[in-house]
C-alpha positions in Angstrom: 49.3 126.2 46.2 46.6 128.0 44.2 44.0 125.5 45.5 45.0 126.3 49.0 44.8 130.0 48.5 41.4 129.7 46.9 40.1 127.4 49.7 41.1 129.9 52.4 39.9 133.5 52.2 42.6 136.2 52.1 41.2 137.8 55.2 41.7 134.5 57.1 45.3 134.3 55.8 45.9 137.9 56.8 44.6 137.3 60.3 46.6 134.1 60.6 49.8 136.2 60.3 48.6 139.0 62.6 50.7 140.0 65.6 47.7 139.6 67.9 47.1 136.2 69.3 43.3 136.5 69.3 43.2 137.2 65.6 45.5 134.3 64.9 43.3 132.1 67.0 40.1 133.1 65.3 41.7 132.6 61.9 42.8 129.1 63.0 39.2 128.2 64.0 38.1 129.3 60.5 40.9 127.1 59.0 39.6 124.2 61.1 36.0 124.7 59.7 37.3 124.9 56.1 39.2 121.7 56.4 36.3 120.0 58.0 34.0 121.0 55.1 36.6 119.9 52.6 37.0 116.6 54.3 33.2 116.0 54.3 33.2 116.8 50.6 36.0 114.4 50.0 38.2 117.1 48.5 41.5 115.7 49.6 43.5 117.6 47.1 42.4 120.9 48.4 43.1 119.8 52.0 46.7 118.8 50.8 47.0 122.2 49.2 45.9 124.0 52.4 48.5 122.0 54.4 51.2 122.9 51.9 50.2 126.6 52.0 50.4 126.7 55.8 53.7 124.9 55.7 55.6 126.7 53.0 54.2 130.2 53.3 53.8 130.3 57.1 55.9 127.8 59.1 59.0 128.3 57.0 58.5 132.1 56.8 61.2 134.5 58.0 58.5 136.4 59.9 57.9 135.2 63.4 54.1 136.0 63.4 53.8 134.0 60.1 55.5 131.0 61.7 53.2 131.3 64.8 50.1 131.5 62.6 51.3 128.6 60.5 51.7 126.3 63.5 48.3 127.2 64.9 46.8 126.6 61.4 48.4 123.2 61.1 47.1 122.2 64.4 43.6 123.4 63.5 43.7 121.5 60.2 44.5 118.3 62.0 41.6 118.9 64.4 39.3 119.5 61.5 40.3 116.2 59.9 39.9 114.3 63.1 36.4 115.8 63.7 35.3 114.5 60.3 36.7 111.0 61.1 35.0 111.0 64.5 31.7 112.1 62.9 31.9 109.2 60.5 32.6 106.8 63.3 29.5 108.0 65.1 27.3 107.9 62.0 28.6 104.6 61.0 27.9 103.1 64.4 24.3 104.5 64.4 23.6 103.4 60.9 24.9 100.0 61.5 22.6 99.7 64.5 19.5 101.1 62.9 19.6 100.3 59.2 21.7 97.2 59.5 22.3 97.0 55.8 25.4 95.0 54.9 26.0 97.0 51.8 25.9 100.2 53.6 28.4 99.0 56.2 30.8 97.9 53.5 30.6 101.3 51.8 31.1 103.1 55.1 34.1 101.0 55.9 35.7 101.7 52.6 35.1 105.5 53.1 36.4 105.5 56.6 39.5 103.5 55.6 40.2 106.0 52.8 39.8 108.9 55.3 42.2 107.3 57.8 44.7 106.6 55.1 44.5 110.2 54.0 44.9 111.3 57.6 48.1 109.3 57.9 49.4 110.9 54.8 48.5 114.4 56.0 50.2 113.6 59.3 53.4 112.8 57.4 53.1 116.3 55.9 52.1 118.2 59.1 54.4 116.9 61.8 57.9 117.5 60.3 57.5 121.3 60.0 56.2 121.4 63.6 59.2 119.5 64.9 61.5 121.7 62.9 60.0 124.7 64.7 61.3 123.4 68.1 64.7 124.8 67.2 63.4 128.2 66.3 65.3 131.2 67.9 62.0 132.8 69.0 60.8 131.2 72.3 57.2 132.0 71.4 57.5 130.1 68.2 58.9 127.2 70.1 56.0 127.5 72.5 53.4 127.4 69.7 55.2 124.5 68.1 54.9 122.6 71.4 51.2 123.5 71.6 50.6 122.5 68.0 52.3 119.2 68.4 50.3 118.5 71.6 47.0 119.0 69.6 48.3 116.9 66.7 49.3 114.1 69.1 45.9 114.0 70.7 44.3 113.5 67.2 46.6 111.0 65.6 47.6 109.0 68.7 49.3 105.7 67.6 50.2 107.1 64.2 52.4 109.5 66.1 54.9 106.7 66.9 56.7 106.9 63.6 58.1 110.3 64.6 59.0 109.2 68.1 62.8 109.6 67.7 62.5 113.2 66.4 59.9 114.1 69.0 62.0 112.5 71.9 65.0 114.5 70.8 63.0 117.7 70.6 61.4 117.1 74.0 64.9 116.5 75.5 66.0 119.9 74.2 62.8 121.6 75.3 63.2 120.2 78.9 66.4 122.3 79.2 64.8 125.4 77.7 65.3 128.6 79.7 61.7 129.8 79.2 59.5 128.5 82.1 56.3 128.7 80.1 57.9 126.6 77.4 59.1 124.1 80.0 55.5 123.7 81.3 54.2 123.2 77.8 56.9 120.6 77.2 56.0 118.7 80.3 52.3 118.5 79.1 53.5 117.2 75.7 55.9 114.8 77.4 53.1 113.3 79.5 50.9 112.9 76.4 53.7 111.2 74.4 54.3 108.8 77.3 50.7 107.8 77.4 50.7 107.2 73.6 53.9 105.1 73.8 52.6 102.9 76.7 49.4 102.2 74.7 51.2 101.5 71.4 52.3 98.2 70.1 54.5 99.8 67.5 57.0 101.3 69.9 60.6 100.1 69.4 62.4 99.8 72.7 65.7 99.0 70.9 65.7 102.4 69.1 64.7 104.2 72.3 67.7 102.6 74.2 70.0 104.0 71.5 68.6 107.5 72.0 68.7 107.1 75.8 72.3 105.9 75.9 73.5 108.9 73.8 72.0 111.3 76.4 72.6 109.6 79.7 75.9 111.5 80.3 74.2 115.0 79.9 74.8 117.2 82.9 71.8 119.4 82.6 69.6 118.7 85.6 66.3 119.2 83.6 67.4 116.8 80.9 68.4 114.2 83.6 65.1 114.5 85.2 63.4 114.1 81.8 65.5 110.9 81.1 64.9 109.3 84.5 61.1 110.0 84.1 61.1 108.1 80.8 63.1 105.2 82.3 60.7 104.9 85.2 57.6 105.0 82.9 58.8 102.4 80.5 60.0 100.1 83.3 56.5 100.1 84.6 55.1 98.8 81.3 54.8 95.0 81.6 55.4 94.4 77.9 58.6 96.3 77.8 61.7 94.6 79.2 63.8 97.5 80.5 65.9 95.2 82.7 67.4 93.5 79.7 68.8 96.8 78.6 69.8 98.0 82.0 73.6 97.7 81.3 73.2 100.3 78.5 72.1 103.1 80.9 73.1 101.9 84.3 76.3 104.0 84.4 74.2 107.1 83.6 71.9 106.4 86.5 74.8 106.0 88.9 76.3 109.2 87.5 73.1 111.0 88.5 73.5 109.9 92.1 76.1 112.6 92.6 73.9 115.4 91.0 73.7 118.6 93.0 69.9 118.5 92.8 68.4 116.5 95.6 65.4 115.7 93.5 67.4 114.2 90.7 69.5 112.1 93.2 66.3 110.8 94.8 64.7 109.9 91.4 67.8 108.1 90.3 68.1 106.2 93.5 64.4 105.3 93.3 64.9 103.9 89.8 68.0 102.0 90.8 66.3 100.5 93.8 63.4 99.3 91.6 65.8 97.7 89.2 67.7 96.0 92.0 64.5 94.5 93.2 63.7 93.3 89.7 67.2 91.7 89.5 66.6 89.8 92.7 63.3 88.4 91.3 64.6 87.8 87.7 66.0 84.3 86.7 68.3 85.7 84.0 70.4 88.8 84.4 73.5 90.0 82.7 75.7 90.4 85.8 79.0 90.7 83.9 78.4 93.9 82.1 76.9 95.6 85.1 79.7 94.4 87.4 82.2 96.3 85.3 80.1 99.5 85.7 79.8 98.9 89.5 83.5 98.5 89.8 84.1 101.9 88.3 81.4 103.6 90.3 82.7 102.1 93.6 85.7 104.5 93.2 83.5 107.5 92.8 84.4 110.5 95.0 80.7 110.8 95.9 79.8 108.9 99.1 76.3 108.1 98.0 77.4 106.7 94.7 80.0 104.5 96.4 77.5 103.2 98.9 75.0 102.4 96.2 77.6 100.7 94.0 78.9 98.6 96.9 75.4 97.6 97.9 74.7 96.4 94.3 78.0 94.5 94.3 77.0 92.9 97.6 73.8 91.6 96.0 75.6 90.6 92.9 78.0 88.4 94.8 75.1 86.7 96.5 73.1 86.2 93.3 75.6 86.2 90.5 77.0 82.7 90.9 79.2 81.5 88.1 78.5 84.5 85.9 80.6 86.7 88.2 83.6 84.3 88.5 85.6 86.1 85.8 84.9 89.4 87.4 86.0 88.5 91.0 89.4 90.2 90.6 87.8 93.5 89.5 85.1 93.3 92.2 87.9 92.7 94.8 89.8 95.7 93.5 86.7 97.8 94.1 85.9 96.4 97.5 89.3 96.5 99.2 89.6 100.4 99.2 86.1 100.7 100.4 86.9 98.6 103.5 88.8 101.7 104.8 86.2 104.2 103.6 85.6 107.2 106.0 81.8 106.5 105.8 80.8 103.8 108.2 77.9 102.4 106.1 80.3 101.9 103.2 82.8 100.1 105.4 80.1 97.8 106.8 78.8 96.8 103.4 82.3 96.5 101.9 83.4 94.1 104.7 80.3 92.0 104.3 80.8 91.8 100.5 84.5 90.9 101.1 83.5 88.1 103.4 80.9 86.8 100.9 83.4 86.9 98.1 86.1 85.1 100.1 83.7 82.4 101.2 83.2 81.4 97.5 85.3 78.4 96.5 85.6 79.0 92.8 87.7 76.7 90.5 90.2 78.1 88.0 88.5 75.9 85.4 85.4 78.1 85.8 87.4 81.2 85.0 88.7 82.0 88.4 92.0 83.8 87.8 94.2 83.4 90.8 96.9 85.5 89.2 94.6 88.5 88.8 93.4 88.1 92.4 96.9 88.1 93.7 97.8 91.0 91.5 95.0 93.1 93.0 96.0 92.1 96.5 99.6 93.0 95.7 98.6 96.5 94.5 96.5 97.1 97.6 99.5 96.2 99.8 100.8 99.7 99.1 97.5 101.3 100.1 97.6 104.2 102.5 94.9 102.6 104.6 95.7 99.9 107.1 92.4 98.1 106.9 92.9 97.6 103.1 96.4 96.3 103.5 95.2 93.8 106.1 92.4 92.5 104.0 94.7 92.2 101.0 97.1 90.0 103.1 94.1 87.9 104.2 93.3 87.2 100.6 96.9 86.2 99.8 97.0 83.9 102.8 93.6 82.3 102.0 94.5 81.6 98.4 97.8 80.2 99.3 96.5 77.9 102.0 93.5 76.7 99.9 95.5 76.0 96.7 98.4 74.5 98.6 96.0 72.0 100.3 94.5 71.0 97.0 97.8 70.7 95.2 99.3 68.8 98.1 96.7 66.1 97.4 97.5 66.2 93.7 101.2 65.9 94.5 100.6 62.8 96.6 98.6 61.3 93.8 101.3 62.0 91.2 104.0 60.6 93.6 101.9 57.6 94.0 101.6 57.1 90.3 105.4 57.6 89.8 106.2 55.0 92.4 103.4 52.7 91.2 102.2 51.9 94.7 99.1 52.2 96.7 100.9 52.0 100.0 99.4 54.8 102.1 102.2 54.6 104.7 104.8 54.9 102.0 103.1 58.0 100.6 102.9 59.6 104.0 106.7 59.4 104.4 107.3 61.2 101.1 108.7 64.8 101.3 106.0 66.7 99.5 107.9 70.0 100.0 110.9 68.5 98.1 108.4 67.3 95.4 107.1 70.8 94.8 110.6 72.2 94.4 111.2 69.9 91.4 111.3 71.6 88.1 108.9 69.2 86.4 106.1 70.0 88.8 106.8 73.6 89.8 104.4 74.8 87.2 101.5 72.9 88.8 101.2 75.5 91.6 99.7 78.7 90.0 99.6 80.4 93.4 103.3 80.0 94.1 104.3 81.0 90.5 102.2 84.1 90.9 103.6 84.8 94.4 107.1 85.0 92.9 106.0 88.4 91.6 105.0 89.8 94.9 108.0 88.7 97.1 109.5 92.2 96.9 106.2 93.8 97.8 105.9 91.5 100.8 109.4 92.4 102.0 108.7 96.1 101.7 105.5 95.7 103.7 107.6 94.5 106.7 108.4 98.2 107.2 104.6 98.9 107.6 103.8 101.1 110.6 101.0 98.6 111.6 102.1 95.6 113.6 99.0 93.7 112.4 100.1 94.1 108.8 103.6 93.0 109.6 102.3 89.9 111.4 100.1 89.0 108.4 103.0 89.4 106.0 105.0 87.0 108.1 102.1 84.5 108.1 102.0 84.7 104.3 105.8 84.3 104.0 105.8 81.5 106.5 103.1 79.7 104.5 105.2 80.0 101.4 108.3 78.8 103.2 106.8 75.4 104.0 109.4 73.7 101.8 113.1 73.9 102.3 114.0 76.0 99.2 111.4 78.7 99.9 112.4 78.7 103.6 116.0 79.4 102.7 115.0 82.2 100.3 112.8 83.7 103.0 115.6 83.8 105.6 118.1 85.2 103.1 115.8 87.9 101.9 114.9 88.8 105.5 118.6 89.2 106.4 119.2 91.3 103.3 116.3 93.4 104.2 117.7 93.9 107.7 121.0 94.8 106.2 119.7 97.5 103.9 117.2 98.9 106.4 118.8 99.3 109.8 115.7 100.9 111.2 113.7 97.7 110.4 116.0 95.6 112.5 115.9 98.1 115.3 112.2 98.7 115.4 110.7 95.5 114.1 113.5 92.9 114.3 112.3 91.3 117.5 108.7 91.2 116.3 109.6 89.6 113.0 112.0 87.0 114.4 109.7 86.0 117.2 106.7 85.6 114.9 108.7 83.5 112.4 109.8 81.3 115.3 106.2 80.6 116.2 105.2 80.0 112.6 108.2 78.0 111.3 109.7 76.4 114.4 112.2 78.4 116.4 115.1 75.9 116.2 114.8 75.7 112.4 114.7 79.5 112.1 117.7 80.0 114.3 119.8 77.3 112.7 119.2 78.8 109.2 119.9 82.4 110.5 123.1 81.2 112.1 124.2 79.3 109.0 123.8 82.4 106.8 125.4 84.8 109.3 128.4 82.5 109.7 129.5 83.3 106.2 128.5 87.0 106.2 131.2 89.3 104.8 129.7 92.5 106.3 131.2 92.0 109.8 129.6 95.0 111.3 126.1 93.9 110.3 126.9 90.3 111.3 127.8 91.5 114.8 124.6 93.7 115.1 122.4 90.9 113.8 123.9 88.3 116.2 123.4 90.7 119.1 119.8 91.1 118.2 119.2 87.4 117.8 120.9 86.7 121.1 118.8 89.3 122.9 115.6 87.7 121.4 116.8 84.3 122.4 117.3 85.3 126.0 114.1 87.4 126.4 111.3 86.1 124.2 108.7 83.8 125.7 108.2 82.2 122.3 111.7 80.8 122.5 111.5 79.2 125.9 111.7 75.7 124.5 114.8 76.7 122.5 116.4 77.9 125.7 115.5 74.7 127.5 117.1 72.7 124.7 120.3 74.8 125.0 120.4 74.2 128.7 120.9 70.5 127.9 123.8 71.0 125.4 126.2 68.7 127.2 123.7 65.8 127.9 121.4 66.0 124.9 122.3 65.4 121.2 119.8 67.8 119.9 120.9 70.5 122.3 124.5 69.8 121.4 123.8 70.2 117.7 121.9 73.5 118.3 124.8 74.8 120.5 127.3 74.0 117.8 125.1 75.5 115.1 124.7 78.8 116.9 128.3 79.0 118.2 129.9 79.7 114.8 127.9 82.8 114.1 127.6 83.9 117.7 131.4 84.3 117.6 130.7 87.7 115.9 129.8 89.1 119.4 131.7 88.4 122.6 128.6 89.1 124.7 126.6 86.7 122.6 129.1 83.9 123.1 129.2 84.6 126.9 125.4 84.6 127.1 125.2 81.3 125.1 127.6 79.7 127.5 125.8 81.0 130.6 122.6 79.7 129.1 123.9 76.3 128.3 124.6 75.4 132.0 124.5 71.6 131.8 126.5 69.7 134.3 128.8 66.7 133.8 129.6 64.4 136.7 133.1 63.0 136.8 134.9 60.9 139.4 138.1 62.5 140.5 140.3 61.7 143.6 137.3 60.0 145.3 135.0 63.0 145.2 132.3 64.1 142.7 133.3 67.2 141.0 130.8 69.2 138.9 132.6 70.6 136.0 130.5 73.3 134.5 132.2 73.2 131.1 130.3 76.0 129.5 130.9 78.3 132.5 134.6 77.6 132.2 134.4 78.4 128.5 132.6 81.7 129.2 135.4 82.5 131.6 138.0 81.7 129.0 136.2 83.9 126.5 136.3 86.8 128.9 140.0 86.4 129.6 140.7 86.2 125.8 139.5 89.7 125.2 142.1 92.3 124.5 142.2 96.1 124.6 140.7 96.6 121.1 137.6 94.6 122.1 136.7 96.8 125.1 134.9 99.7 123.3 131.7 101.5 123.7 129.7 99.0 121.8 131.1 96.2 123.9 130.3 98.0 127.1 126.7 98.6 126.0 126.2 95.0 125.3 127.8 94.1 128.6 125.5 96.4 130.4 122.5 94.7 128.7 123.8 91.3 129.8 124.2 92.3 133.4 120.6 93.6 133.5 119.5 90.3 131.9 121.2 88.3 134.6 118.7 89.9 137.0 115.7 88.6 135.0 113.8 85.3 135.7 115.5 83.7 132.7 118.8 83.5 134.7 117.2 82.7 138.0 118.9 79.2 138.0 122.3 80.9 137.5 121.7 83.2 140.5 120.7 80.2 142.6 123.9 78.4 141.6 125.8 81.2 143.2 124.7 79.8 146.6 127.2 77.1 145.9 130.3 78.9 144.8 132.4 75.8 145.7 130.7 73.9 142.9 130.4 76.7 140.4 133.7 78.3 140.7 134.0 78.9 137.0 130.7 80.7 137.0 132.0 82.9 139.8 135.2 83.5 137.9 133.3 84.4 134.7 131.1 86.9 136.6 134.1 88.5 138.3 135.8 88.8 135.0 132.8 90.7 133.6 132.8 92.9 136.7 136.5 93.8 136.1 135.6 94.9 132.6 132.9 97.3 133.7 133.6 101.0 134.6 133.2 101.3 138.4 130.8 104.2 138.1 128.4 102.4 135.8 125.1 101.1 137.0 125.8 97.7 135.7 129.0 97.5 137.8 127.0 98.3 140.9 124.3 95.8 140.1 126.8 92.9 139.5 128.9 93.8 142.5 125.9 93.9 144.7 124.9 90.5 143.4 128.3 89.0 144.0 128.5 90.4 147.5 125.4 88.4 148.3 127.3 85.1 147.8 127.6 83.3 151.1 131.2 83.2 152.3 130.8 79.9 154.3 130.8 77.8 151.2 133.8 79.4 149.5 136.9 77.1 149.3 140.3 78.6 148.6 141.5 75.3 147.2 138.8 75.3 144.6 139.6 78.8 143.5 143.3 77.9 143.3 142.4 74.9 141.1 140.1 77.0 138.9 142.8 79.7 138.5 145.7 77.4 137.7 144.2 74.7 135.5 141.6 74.0 132.7 140.2 70.7 131.3 141.2 71.9 127.9 143.9 74.0 126.3 143.2 77.6 127.2 144.2 80.4 124.9 144.9 83.9 126.1 146.0 87.1 124.5 148.7 89.5 125.4 148.0 93.1 124.9 149.8 92.9 121.6 147.4 90.2 120.5 150.0 87.3 120.6 148.4 83.9 121.4 149.9 82.0 124.3 148.9 78.3 124.8 149.0 77.0 128.3 148.4 73.3 128.8 146.3 72.6 131.8 145.9 69.4 133.8 143.6 67.9 131.2 145.5 68.5 128.0 144.5 65.3 126.3 142.4 65.5 123.2 139.7 63.4 124.7 139.3 65.8 127.6 139.1 68.8 125.3 136.0 67.3 123.7 132.8 66.7 125.7 129.8 65.0 124.1 131.0 66.1 120.7 131.6 69.7 121.7 135.2 70.7 121.2 135.6 73.7 123.4 139.2 74.2 122.5 138.4 74.5 118.8 135.5 76.8 119.7 137.7 79.1 121.6 140.1 79.2 118.7 137.2 79.9 116.3 136.1 82.7 118.5 139.6 84.2 118.6 139.9 84.0 114.8 136.5 85.8 114.2 137.4 88.5 116.7 140.7 89.0 115.1 138.9 89.6 111.8 136.7 92.2 113.5 139.8 93.9 114.9 141.5 94.1 111.5 138.2 95.4 110.0 137.9 98.1 112.7 141.5 99.3 112.1 140.9 99.4 108.4 137.7 101.5 108.8 139.5 103.8 111.3 142.4 104.4 108.8 139.9 105.0 106.0 138.0 107.6 108.0 141.2 109.3 109.1 142.4 109.4 105.5 139.2 110.9 104.2 139.0 113.4 107.0 142.6 114.5 106.4 141.9 114.8 102.7 138.9 117.0 103.2 140.7 119.3 105.6 143.6 119.7 103.2 141.2 120.5 100.4 139.4 123.1 102.5 142.6 124.8 103.9 143.5 127.8 101.8 147.1 128.2 100.7 148.9 130.8 102.9 152.5 132.0 102.6 154.8 130.5 105.1 155.6 132.6 108.1 158.7 132.2 110.3 157.9 130.5 113.5 157.7 133.0 116.3 160.5 133.0 118.9 159.0 132.2 122.3 159.2 134.9 124.8 161.1 133.3 127.7 160.4 136.2 129.9 156.7 135.5 130.0 155.4 132.8 132.4 153.3 130.0 130.9 149.5 130.4 131.4 147.6 128.4 133.9 146.2 126.2 131.2 149.6 125.4 129.9 151.0 124.2 133.2 150.9 120.4 133.4 151.8 118.1 136.1 153.1 114.6 135.7 150.6 112.4 133.8 148.3 115.3 132.8 147.3 115.9 129.3 146.9 119.4 127.9 143.5 119.6 126.1 
């Protein structure tokens, strides 16, 4: 310390701590000259003492002016040392050229090396106190520290790299300083440091990435701008591989895209665009780590961030290949919500990415997790956006179809092995659906085992407000229901869903049933529905369901083939089986049974007394059903269904029936059935007027009284009727033999008895419900009625005349 004081005059030290900048500056110039002289004289110890004096007595002083002078003095000392080294370089170069003495060159080299080594040692002593001054409370001190470090950096250049971490941290703090002058000085120093780093071969990119990653989530806009600037500069250096470290700071760059400053957003976007271009041209990229970041950023509330993330994912799906297979589920989870984004650009890119992803045929052996994909699709089925729900269903359908096709081939192979045969024809006859339902191979289908978890979600989606979503759900369920077991489960779950959600049956029942008939064969669907409804214990629901199915059967164009098959019930074995299959459950609704009989209008030609008589057996059965109805059956619900049937008779589906009315002599039972329906309708109803008008149009010239007499008095099978009390009366007609009661395997007598039994169950159920409602109503009234003391009943005043409202005539009820 004494050597330092003796080397620098007291006046210089006094001016170095003066409050005036000019005096401090002049003193610093004198310090520079002193150090230069000491360096030329080789008095390194005194130079070290001067540096220690400036550091300890000035830069660490509690006085601000002392700290300012110390910083200027340290910078001046460094310049003085560098001037001496530069002078030696020039002299050495000249001497080498002029004198060319080898001995002199060796001596000069040793001296210059010694000076450079000393300069490095001095740098280790000078730089730390300057960096420490960056955290000084006085902004002017920080400014002079920045200025001093700038001058030092210009002198030492590459030797400066050893302090890079501390300098970078200081610059990061200075970039956010509130003093504009200090910010300007920091920018100048920052540019110089960048130049030194790009020229140095000692810079450690690994250490820099650690510093960068710690600061990427800083929200200060100036710091963000500072960081993006460093990323851009280092990425432009050919020898530095910033792309390999991109996953470490990619999330921070995406975070800057939502910054309130347009300049920062633009800089971050420019940096990301440059990196994306490098990714396209690079043979090896770590797609996996970056994909995880993109998935998170795709859900950002900022539109620009979402668009950039989706754009990156689009490129990744095209370029990633096998590396992205384990991340497909996460990428899909990010894409599906963006398909319904309010921003059109995002929707377009998301749809394109979704199509690219769906076109990839990845194998589970490569890490393709079918269960995760289905889990993502299931979660998106509850999305509030229709487009997202639709695409989720498309994914489920695609996976199911693709994996079922592959595993169908595997099933055939295994069956072939089991049977030890190569007979292709024999394999083709094997029931693959039954094979997949076996317990020993059910685990071979990962898609079906995963879909078991989403059955409930698919059922709930049937109530979706979008028809397109409902249709896609049905396609998925139909694809699952290819084998008999899943088909039965589908129909059962569908019926239970209708049972618990009445609005679903009312609003979407027709759409669902019609679509399933197209996808799974109408006859198969109706047979299964009828089989389940036949044993339904909830009679009210069974009646409603049968009425809905009957209406769909009569009106849907998709079921035209099924109607044609029913029209051949008495002459076709398949039609007969279908008629019998539907009849049992159709008994829950009188109108459904009548409609079924009117639809199955096949004719049987029998020879009787020399003439051909066309016995329309189903028409006669319909007439018998009408006559079997009793008082309890004629209620509001029945009349509503009857009204619908009358209107349906005027549609093209029953055109053949209306044409048959042109020959009432042949179709007397049809005429009798229609007149029976007419008698059940209220005369003021529109349906009554429609049917009466139709019946009036029947030509009278072909009407035969003998035929009506025969139709009224006899029946080809035992006819059952009901008295008002519900008592059954059996009247044997002309054809009372068992063989005449059965036609082509259809026992109409048994059918009528079956209908009567089911309707009797409905009557008992209705009475039970009525009694229950009456009991509950009476109980509630008794509970609500307050206890009052009994009053004697008033004696009627016989002298007063009854009021007009109390006068009743015969048969009138007092309301």
